[in-house]
C-alpha positions as CSV (number, residue, x, y, z in Angstrom):
1,X,66.2,82.7,131.8
2,X,63.1,83.9,130.0
3,X,62.8,82.1,126.7
4,X,60.2,83.4,124.2
5,X,59.1,81.3,121.2
6,X,57.3,83.1,118.4
7,X,54.8,80.7,116.7
8,X,52.4,81.1,113.8
9,X,49.0,79.6,113.2
10,X,49.1,78.4,109.6
11,X,47.0,76.2,107.3
12,X,48.0,72.6,107.6
13,X,50.5,71.6,105.0
14,X,48.2,68.8,103.9
15,X,45.2,71.1,103.5
16,X,43.6,71.8,100.1
17,X,43.8,75.6,99.8
18,X,41.1,77.0,97.6
19,X,41.4,80.6,96.5
20,X,38.0,82.2,96.9
21,X,38.3,85.8,95.8
22,X,41.2,88.2,95.0
23,X,43.6,88.0,97.9
24,X,41.5,85.6,100.1
25,X,41.2,81.8,100.4
26,X,38.8,79.4,102.1
27,X,39.9,79.6,105.8
28,X,37.7,76.7,106.9
29,X,40.7,74.4,106.3
30,X,42.5,72.8,109.2
31,X,45.1,75.0,110.9
32,X,48.2,73.9,112.8
33,X,51.4,75.3,114.3
34,X,54.0,76.3,111.7
35,X,56.4,73.3,111.4
36,X,59.5,75.3,111.8
37,X,58.0,77.0,114.8
38,X,57.4,73.6,116.3
39,X,61.1,72.9,116.0
40,X,61.7,76.2,117.8
41,X,59.4,75.2,120.6
42,X,61.2,71.9,121.0
43,X,64.6,73.6,121.2
44,X,63.3,76.1,123.8
45,X,61.9,73.3,126.0
46,X,65.2,71.4,125.7
47,X,67.1,74.5,126.9
48,X,64.7,74.8,129.8
49,X,65.1,71.2,130.7
50,X,68.9,71.5,130.7
51,X,69.0,74.8,132.6
52,X,66.4,73.8,135.2
53,X,65.6,77.4,136.0
54,X,64.1,78.9,132.8
55,X,60.6,79.8,131.7
56,X,59.3,79.3,128.1
57,X,56.7,81.7,126.9
58,X,55.0,81.0,123.5
59,X,53.8,84.1,121.7
60,X,51.6,84.4,118.6
61,X,49.8,87.1,116.6
62,X,46.5,86.2,115.0
63,X,42.8,85.7,115.3
64,X,41.2,83.9,118.3
65,X,41.6,80.5,116.7
66,X,45.4,81.0,117.0
67,X,45.1,80.0,120.6
68,X,45.0,76.4,119.4
69,X,48.6,76.8,118.2
70,X,49.5,78.2,121.5
71,X,47.9,75.2,123.2
72,X,50.1,72.9,121.0
73,X,53.2,74.8,122.2
74,X,52.0,74.5,125.8
75,X,51.5,70.8,125.4
76,X,55.0,70.5,124.1
77,X,56.4,72.0,127.3
78,X,56.0,75.8,127.1
79,X,54.9,77.3,130.5
80,X,52.4,79.9,129.3
81,X,51.3,81.8,126.3
82,X,50.6,85.2,124.9
83,X,48.0,85.8,122.2
84,X,48.1,89.1,120.4
85,X,44.6,89.3,118.8
86,X,43.9,90.9,115.5
87,X,41.3,90.3,112.8
88,X,43.5,91.5,109.9
89,X,46.4,89.8,108.2
90,X,49.4,91.9,109.3
91,X,52.7,92.1,107.3
92,X,56.1,91.3,108.7
93,X,56.7,94.9,109.9
94,X,53.5,95.1,112.0
95,X,54.1,91.5,113.2
96,X,57.6,92.2,114.4
97,X,56.7,95.5,116.2
98,X,53.7,93.9,117.8
99,X,55.8,90.9,119.0
100,X,58.4,93.3,120.3
101,X,55.9,95.3,122.3
102,X,54.2,92.2,123.8
103,X,57.6,90.6,124.8
104,X,58.9,93.8,126.3
105,X,55.6,94.4,128.1
106,X,56.0,90.9,129.6
107,X,59.5,91.6,130.9
108,X,61.9,91.1,128.0
109,X,63.8,88.1,126.7
110,X,67.1,86.3,127.3
111,X,66.6,84.1,124.2
112,X,63.9,84.3,121.4
113,X,63.4,81.2,119.2
114,X,61.4,81.4,116.0
115,X,61.1,79.2,112.9
116,X,63.3,80.2,110.0
117,X,60.1,80.9,107.9
118,X,56.4,80.2,107.8
119,X,55.0,77.8,105.3
120,X,52.1,80.0,104.3
121,X,53.7,83.3,103.2
122,X,57.4,82.1,103.2
123,X,58.5,85.8,103.6
124,X,61.4,85.0,105.9
125,X,61.4,88.6,107.2
126,X,59.8,88.6,110.6
127,X,62.7,87.1,112.6
128,X,65.1,89.6,111.2
129,X,62.8,92.6,111.7
130,X,62.1,91.4,115.3
131,X,65.9,91.2,116.1
132,X,66.4,94.7,114.6
133,X,63.5,96.2,116.6
134,X,64.9,94.7,119.8
135,X,68.4,95.7,118.9
136,X,69.8,92.1,119.5
137,X,71.8,89.8,117.3
138,X,70.1,87.0,115.4
139,X,70.9,83.9,113.4
140,X,68.6,81.9,111.1
141,X,68.3,78.3,109.7
142,X,69.9,76.9,112.8
143,X,70.8,73.2,112.6
144,X,72.9,73.2,115.8
145,X,72.5,75.1,119.1
146,X,74.4,75.2,122.4
147,X,74.6,77.7,125.3
148,X,77.3,78.1,127.9
149,X,78.2,80.8,130.3
150,X,75.7,83.3,128.8
151,X,77.0,82.8,125.3
152,X,75.2,81.1,122.5
153,X,76.7,79.1,119.6
154,X,74.5,78.5,116.6
155,X,75.4,76.4,113.6
156,X,73.6,77.8,110.5
157,X,73.1,76.0,107.2
158,X,73.4,78.0,104.0
159,X,73.2,77.3,100.3
160,X,74.8,74.1,98.9
161,X,75.1,72.6,102.3
162,X,77.6,75.1,103.6
163,X,77.5,75.8,107.3
164,X,78.6,78.7,109.5
165,X,79.0,78.9,113.2
166,X,77.7,82.1,114.8
167,X,78.4,83.0,118.4
168,X,76.2,85.6,120.2
169,X,75.9,87.1,123.6
170,X,72.5,87.1,125.4
171,X,69.9,88.3,124.6
172,X,69.7,87.0,121.1
173,X,67.3,85.5,118.5
174,X,67.6,82.1,116.9
175,X,65.6,81.0,113.8
176,X,65.2,77.2,113.8
177,X,65.9,75.2,110.7
178,X,64.7,71.7,109.8
179,X,67.8,69.8,111.0
180,X,67.9,71.4,114.5
181,X,65.9,68.6,116.2
182,X,63.0,66.3,116.0
183,X,60.0,67.7,117.9
184,X,58.6,65.4,120.6
185,X,55.4,63.5,120.3
186,X,52.6,65.2,122.3
187,X,50.7,62.8,124.5
188,X,47.1,63.1,125.7
189,X,48.1,63.9,129.3
190,X,50.3,66.8,127.9
191,X,47.3,68.1,126.0
192,X,45.1,68.0,129.1
193,X,47.8,69.8,131.2
194,X,48.1,72.5,128.4
195,X,44.4,73.4,128.9
196,X,45.2,74.5,132.5
197,X,48.2,76.7,131.5
198,X,47.6,80.4,131.4
199,X,47.3,82.3,128.1
200,X,47.3,86.2,128.2
201,X,45.1,87.7,125.5
202,X,46.1,91.2,124.3
203,X,44.3,93.2,121.6
204,X,46.9,94.5,119.1
205,X,45.4,98.0,119.5
206,X,46.3,98.0,123.2
207,X,50.0,97.5,122.5
208,X,52.2,100.6,122.5
209,X,54.2,100.6,119.3
210,X,54.8,102.9,116.4
211,X,52.8,102.0,113.3
212,X,55.0,102.0,110.2
213,X,54.6,104.5,107.4
214,X,55.0,101.7,104.8
215,X,53.3,98.3,104.5
216,X,53.1,95.2,102.4
217,X,49.7,94.2,101.0
218,X,48.9,91.0,99.1
219,X,47.0,92.1,96.0
220,X,46.1,88.7,94.5
221,X,46.4,85.0,95.3
222,X,46.5,82.4,92.4
223,X,46.3,78.6,92.7
224,X,49.5,76.8,91.7
225,X,49.2,75.2,88.3
226,X,50.9,71.9,87.5
227,X,52.5,72.4,84.1
228,X,54.7,69.3,84.0
229,X,53.9,66.3,81.9
230,X,54.9,62.7,82.4
231,X,56.6,61.0,79.5
232,X,57.3,57.2,79.4
233,X,60.2,56.4,77.2
234,X,60.2,52.9,75.7
235,X,62.8,50.9,73.7
236,X,66.3,49.7,74.1
237,X,68.6,51.6,76.5
238,X,70.4,53.3,73.6
239,X,67.1,54.4,72.0
240,X,65.8,55.7,75.3
241,X,68.9,57.8,75.8
242,X,68.5,59.3,72.3
243,X,64.9,60.1,73.0
244,X,65.8,61.7,76.3
245,X,68.5,63.8,74.8
246,X,66.1,65.0,72.1
247,X,63.5,66.0,74.7
248,X,66.0,67.8,76.8
249,X,67.3,69.7,73.7
250,X,64.0,70.5,72.0
251,X,61.5,70.9,74.9
252,X,63.7,71.5,77.8
253,X,65.9,74.0,75.9
254,X,68.9,72.9,77.9
255,X,71.3,72.7,75.0
């Protein structure tokens, strides 16, 4: 099987993001593989290990620095990578169509794994658009996955802890959720081996896909403001309860 994993190069979750102007931020911060995509890579590698006759190809769209995220995926066990180079920040429509073009140019998928969302934009659109463009079924927020006789079973988590089992024929797309697995620890020998694995670099302008007539543009970024205040309630338990009820009623506007 040919298993593709779509990964994204995102600012590290611990990075201090500073909005510099309008719709831009200081991009000198540390970048890393999107955490949900890391789970997707792990699941793809597990499928390869169980199957014994599969190839895992990591694909990303971004600037040249995104090759570092591909190297992380390769160190985790992906066999090779594809970097679609662009200096702009594409929306989910362009991203999905570019990924489709690159994957089809490479030969086409049996399974595509992605993360359920990216932690930078949190749009949760790309995986659905990619499945639509390819004309294949997809399921997101997977917390369970199995494959047997060319048929995939995916357990998806929904609101309030509800779960749904989706069965799909190959080819299909699976969006990894947090509970799907625990990604493996990458060792130094794995990192060294990843440097020798091949990464194809393709300019987005060289891909043959239809540019959409509509697009999404980020007009402005604003730093998140912390508006909550800490209150320490003192006194006997009964007095504290009365104070808490008053705060909930008068300031929280709950009652």
